[in-house]
Structures are given as C-alpha cells and as structure tokens.
N, C-alpha and C positions, 0 to 999 in steps of 0.2 A: 699661615698654616691652618688647615682645617681642624676644627675642634672635634673631639670625640662625640659621638651621637648619644651614648649612654654614659651616665655618671658612674665612675668607678666607686668601689667600696673601699674606704680608707680607715685603717685602725691607727689611733694615736695612743701611745702609752705614756701616761702622766699628765696631770692637770696643774702643774706648776707654771712658772712664767713662760717657759718655752712651749709647753703643751697648750696653754690657752692661746698663745699667738698662732700656733699651728691650726687649731680649730677655727679661729677667727678667719684666717686667710684661706682655709679650705672652703669655708662658706662663701667668702668674698669671690673666690675664683670660680664658684659654681658647682662645687662638689655637693651632692645631695645626701649621700650615705656616709656618715661619719660616726664612728663609735670611739669614744675615749674611755679607757679603763684607768681608774684612779683608786689606789689602795686606801686613801684616806676618806674621811666623810665630808670633806670640803675642798675647795680649790686653794691653791697657794703653795703646795709642795714644801720646799725647804723653809718657807717663811711661816709655817704653822708652828708657833712656839708651844711647847708643853713643858711643864715643870719637871717631868720625869723623862727617862731615856726614850727616844723615838727615832724615826727616820730623819728628823730635822737636826741640823747642826747649829741652829740659832739658840743663843743664850738670852738670859733675862735683859741684858743691857745692850744687845746688838743694834747697831745703826749701820746703814750702808756706807761703803767707803768711796763711792762715786757720787757726784753731786746730783741733786734732783734734776737739774736741767739736762744732764747728759745720761740719765738713767731711764727716762720715760719712753714709752712707745711713741712712734712717730705720729700717729693720729689719735693719741689719747694721753694728753698731758696730765701730770700729777697736779693735784689741787694747789692753788697759789699760796694757800696758808701753810703748806708743808714747809719745814725748815730746809736748809741747804742739804743736810744729811738726815733723811727720815729714819725713824725707828722701825723695828721689825713689825710693830703693830700697825704703823701707818702704811708700810709696804704691803702687808697682807690685805689691809682695807682697800688699797689701790687695786690689787689684783682681783679682789672680790667685786669691786665696782666695775672693772673692765669686763669681767664675765657677765655681770648683769646687763651692762650697757649694750653688749653685742649679742646677748641671748645665747650664751655658750653652754649653760648648764644642762640644757635639755639633751645635749649630745654626750653627756658624761655619765658613766655608770660608776657611782661612788662605792666605796667599801668593796672594790673588786680588783683583786691582784692578778697579774698575769704570771702563770707558772712557766710557760714555754712559748716561744715564738719561733716557728720553723719555716724556712723558705722551701717551697715545693719546687719540683723540677721545672714547672712552667713559670717560675719566678713570682708566683702568688704566695700567700702566707696562710699558715694554719696557726691560730692563736688558741692556746689551751689555758683556761683560767684555773686558779687554785681550787675552785669548787668542782673541777672536772669538765666543765662546759667547753665545747669547741666551737670556734667560729672561723670563717674563711674570708679573706680580704684580698683585694688587688694590690694594695700598697700598704706599707707599714711606715709610720712616723714615730720614732722613739724620742721621748722628751723626759727621760727619767732622771736627768741630772748627773753630776759627777762629784757630789759632796755627801755621799751616804755610806761608803765603804771605807773605813779608816785604814790608813797606811801606818803601820807601827815601825819605829826605828829598830834597826838591827844592831843591838848592843849586847856584847857578851855579859854573862853573869845574870843574876836574878836580883831584882829589887823587892824587898819584903815589906815596904810601906804601901800606902795607897797609890795605885798606878792606873791612871785613866787616860783615855784619848780626849782631845778637845771636843770631839764630836758629842761626848756625853756630858761635857761641862755645861751647867745650866745657871749657876750662880756662885758667888764667892763664899757663901755662908759655911759650907763644909770645911773650908780651909782656915777658918778663924783661929788665930793663935798658933798656927802651925808653921813649920819650915817647909817652903814649897819651891820646887824647881819646875820651870816651864822649859820644855825642849822645843826649839823652833822659833824663828824670829819673823815668820810670816804674819799676815794680818790677824789670824786667830791667836797665834802665840803672843803677840804684843797685847791684844785685847785681854787675854787671860792674865798675863803678867800684871797689867795695870789694875785690873779689877781685884785680883787676889791680893795685891800689895796694899789695898785699903784695909784689909782685916788680918792678914797673916803676920806672924812674928817676923818672918824673914822670907823674902822672895828673890829668886834668882832666875835668869833666863839664859839658856845655853844655846850657842850658835856655832855651827860647824865652820861656816864661812862668813866673811863680812857681807853686809847688805846695806842698802840705803833705807833709812827710816825717813819718810817724807811727811812733813806736817800737812794737815788737811786744808790749810788756808795759806794764801800768799797775797800780800797787799790787800787783805780784807776780802778776798774772793776765793771760792773753792779752787784748789790747785789744778784740777783737771780742766777748768775753764781757762786758766792761764795757758795750759798746754794747747788748748783749742786755738787760742790767739796766735800761737806760734806757727799755725798752718800756713799763714801768709808770709812767713819768713823763709828765705832760701834754706833748703835742707842742710847745707853745709854749715849754717849758722845755728840751726835749731838745737843741736846737742850742746855746743858751748854755752848757749843761753840757758838751757835747762840746768847744766852743771853750775853755772854762776848763780842762778836764782836759788838753788838748793844750798849753795855755800853761804849765801846771804842769810837764808833762814836758819840754818843749823850751825854753821861754823865748821870746825874740824871734828870729825867723829871721834878722834883720839882723845879729845877733851872729855868725852863721856865714858871713857874706858872701852871704846869700841875700835875695831880695826877699820881702817879706811879702805873701802872697796877699790880694787885696781881695775875696774871695768866701767864702761859708761852706764849711766843710770837707766838707759833704755834696754840694756842687755838682760835684765831680770824682771820678774814680776814685782810690781811696786808694793811696798808695805807702807800704807798710809796710816799714820797715828800721830796725833799731836800731843799725847800725854806720856808716852814711854820715855822720851828723852828728859822730860820734866821730872818724872818719877826717879829716873836714874840720878839726876843731879841733886835730888833731894834725899838720896840715900834710901829710897824705898824699894827700888829694883836694882839688882846687882848683876852686871853682865858676867857671863862665864864662857869658857871655851867649849869645844866639843867634848863628848863623853867617850872615854876609852873602855870603861866597864862598870858594872854594878857589883856590889858586894854587900848583901844585906841591905841596910839602909844607907850605906856609904856609896857615894858616887865619885868615881875617879875621873878627873878631867884630863884632857890631853896635855895640859901644861904642868901636870904633876899635882895640882891641887886636889885634896880629898875633903869632902864635906858630907855630913849626914842630913837627910831630909825625911820629913814625915810623909810627904806626898809628892808625886810627879804628875804633871800634865803633859802628855805628848801631843804637841801641836804640829804634827809631821805630815799633814796633808791626807789625800784620799787616793784610792785606786779608781781607775776608770772602769766601772763595772756595769755589765749588762747581765743581771742574774737570770734573765729569761732566755738568753742565747746559750747554746751548747758551747763549751769552752774551745772546741775545735772549729767553731764557725767564725765568730769574731771575738778576739780576746786581746784587749789593749792594756791589761792590768800592769804589766811590767815593761811596756813599750816606751822608748824614748823617741820613736819615729812612727807617726800614725798617718798612713797614706789616705787621706780623705780630701777630695776636691771641694774647695770652699768650706772645708772643715765639716762637711756633711754628706758627701756622696762617695760611696765605695765603688771602685771600678767593676767589681764582680757582682754587685747587687744593685741593679738599676731601679728596683722598685722599693728601695729602702732609703729613708732620709733620717739622718742622725742630727736632730736639731739641738742646739745648745752645747755642742761639743767644742767649745772654745774657752780659752782662759785669757781674756783680753786685758790689755793695759788700759782699763776703763770698765764700763759696765757691760754685762753679757746681754741684757734684755733687748736693747735696740738691734743687736746683731741677730739674736734669735728671731726677732720680728721680721727682719729682712730675709733670713734663711727660710722662714716659714712661707713668706710671700713667694719666693722663688720656687720652693718645692711644690706649693699648691698650683702654681701656673705651669710647672713641668708636668704635674699629674694631669692637668687639663689640656695639655698639648700646645701651650703657647711658648714654651721654652724647651729646647732639647738639650740633653746632656751631651757635651762635646764628645766626638769620636775618640779623641786622644785624652780622655779623662784620666787614664792611668798615669800618663806622662805628666799631666797637669798636677795631679795629686802628689807625685814624687817631687815635682818642682816646688810645690808649697812646703814640703818637708825640708828640702834643701834651704829654702828661705828661712824657715824657723831655726835650723841649725846654724845658719849664718848670722841671724839677727839676735839670737838669745843664747844664754849659757846652756850647754848640752846636758840637761838633766831631765829626769822624769817629770819634775815640776813644770818644765817648760814645753812638754810634748804637745800641748794644745795652745800655746801662747800665740797671740797675734797683737800687732799694733792696732789700736782701736780705730783711729780715723782712716788709715789706709785700707783696712779690711772692710770697714763700713762703706767706704766709697766703691770698693771692688764689688761688693754685693749690690749696691745701688746701680752700678753700670750693667749688671747682669739681668736686672729685672726687665722683662719685655715691655715695650711701650704700650702694648695693648692689654696690659694687666688690668683687670677691673678694679675700680676703687669702691669703697663702701657707699652704698646709696641709701639703704633703709636699715633700720635697726630691728633685727628679728627678736622681738620679745624684750628689748631693752627699753631704756628711758631716754 
C-alpha cells in the first residue's frame, strides 16, 4: 500500500506508559508532527507518587503485580538489577529512562491539560486546552488511563467516620490505632488491608462475592511466568493445571474464613497478593461479607453482623472516564459492554485510537506497546482498519462476556497472551523498526 506523501498531525493525550509508547511508535512509523499534552510536570502518569491526593492511585508501598519479565516493553527491557516485582519508584524510573532513550520529551507539552477534544465533520480533531488555546489535528490518540476516576459503592445509609476511596490512600499512618474496614478484595483492596493491618487496632475486609487470592510466587518463580509455561500445554489441560497449582499453594479458601469461588480462576481479574492470606491466618485481617447498609459508624453486613468502625477505605475500582469528551460522544462509565476492535478502535471514529483501554490478566504495558505500534502504522497507511470493524468489535464483546464474569469490572478484561498474540499478528510486516535514537542515549 502506498504511503501518504505528507505526514499527518497527531495529538496524544497523556504521557504515562501508554502515551509514551504511542509517541515512540509514531516516531518510528514516520510521523513528524506529534504533540502530546500532559497535565503533570513529568512523564509517568499513574506512577508519579505524591504524598498528597493527586491524579495517581499509587501509594507509598506500591509494587507491580505482574513480573518484571512480563511487564517490560518489547524493545526496552527493565534493568536486570530490578527485583521480580519492581516498586513504583523503579517503575517511574523505567518510564523516564524509556522517554530519554527514545527522545520523547521534546514532543510533550508538560503542565498542559486538555479541556475538550471534539471530532469535526471531516473526522479531524479540534483540541481545546484548559488555557483556552485551540489546535487542530488529523488524528487523536488517547492515553489518559482508566485509574483516575473513583467508583464508589452504592450502599444505603451514611457512614459518619472517615470514608475515603483507595485512590486517595497514600500510607497506613492515618489509620494507626483505629478500627478500619476495607471494601473490596481486588488488588488495591488487599494491598490496603495488608498495610493498614500493620498499624490499625482492627482491620476487616468486606467482599460481596468470593474471589481467588493468588500468591505472587509458585515454585520460587513469579506466578505469571508459570502461566506463561502453560501456553505449550493443550488448552483443555491449562485450566485444570491452574486450579491444581492454586490448590497446592493456598489449600481450601474456607480454611481462611473465605468463600470458595464457584467459577474457574480465569473467569475473573486476578488478585495477586502473598500477604493477605498470611495476615488473615495470623488474626490481623478479618474477612467480612458484603455490606447491606451504614448507620453512623455502624456497618451492617449481609450475614447480620454489625460492627463499628472509625474509618472505611472503598477499594471499589474506577470509572472509565474521558473528561475531555462530551458525554454524548463516548461515555463508557457505566458500560459492561465496550465495542472497541482490538480494544482501541471505535467503528464510528476511524481517526481515534484509544490506547491502554484493556484490563489484562497480566500487565497492560506490553499490550499498549503493540496497540501503539499498530495505530501508528495505520496512521501512516501500512495497515487498514477492517471494513467489518463494527462486527469485529461486537465479536470481541461477545468473547469477553463468554470468558469473564459479566460485571463492569470486566468490561475491558482480556486474556494476556491470546490478546498479545492477536495484536502481534495484526502488525504489518513492513512496519519500521527503530533504527536511530532521536536525542536518546
């Protein structure tokens, strides 16, 4: 296919992991006019830790839950001295090094927030910044993440103690000596419960439905690398082996006071935590059922138990938010079905690429890397969006509903390796690879 004679002008929103990958691949594909708008004063997005409330959901003790090996970009490995599960400081340093190596910062306007992104009749884009400035682009690549707008639980009554979302949790110190309840048994909820239990008088964790708590290591190796090894096993044997390995590691969840899940481990987003079960068995974290209502500082649970708490941390996830889009343009906040092909292409908006809109059973960064590569080569004419893109997007939604529990939490869920390979197969063979480092080292 003949390449376009002039380079299109491309806007990227966000300079976190997905935005950086987008800029890098746009350069690599041959795009010359790239402008990335980043509201912070540095690259890193969600991994920019601050002690006070900010856009970031990272707390003082955050480590990634996917292994170093399976979290790095394809052509930019993490340093060998990094541990199996790097800290947020190490992750931020990695992204900063990536930006320097590929010379990305010169394309980024820091401390610049986008107020509105509007699609014009000719499918081009008008971008209005919060300072009132307007710019026009041929393509828009969004990479603003989906862990910045908290989703609060819908629970009757009012709680009169301290009530925060895990998004604003930064350290366990404010909870010293208190009775604390964590709502939610996802990765953030388990992390908060474990850390709070080190200083709190009493810590409980409420879960509406049973879930799998998976240790971070199996046979001395990161758990996701064990799952990688199962790729060579016939699919009909993979699930039984995963269930068996988990039973060997954990035993029966009922021995921890938890309900045993009645669905396969691959049907829900994994919760990886090696300390929660330990803290439960040592009497430092106490499992509780779902919540029926609040009454002052009293919490009524669905099994009839009533307890008083000084503080509650709602670790109940995030809304999929695009604050710069009109709500009648694209609005996935309450959706359980999100029709995007390859989780990034909307059938009605062919000049828009939504990078990082996945919730993988693994790490998002390698997927964003490949999504960015495909988007960049589409912009430069090496790959065409399929004519039946709407049908393909709906088919992906069907697959998600078939493979995962049908909840808002799983609206972006994908199986890591199958989706990774699907993206790899889509990359055109004539996609350029990196030859020189523009301003990097």
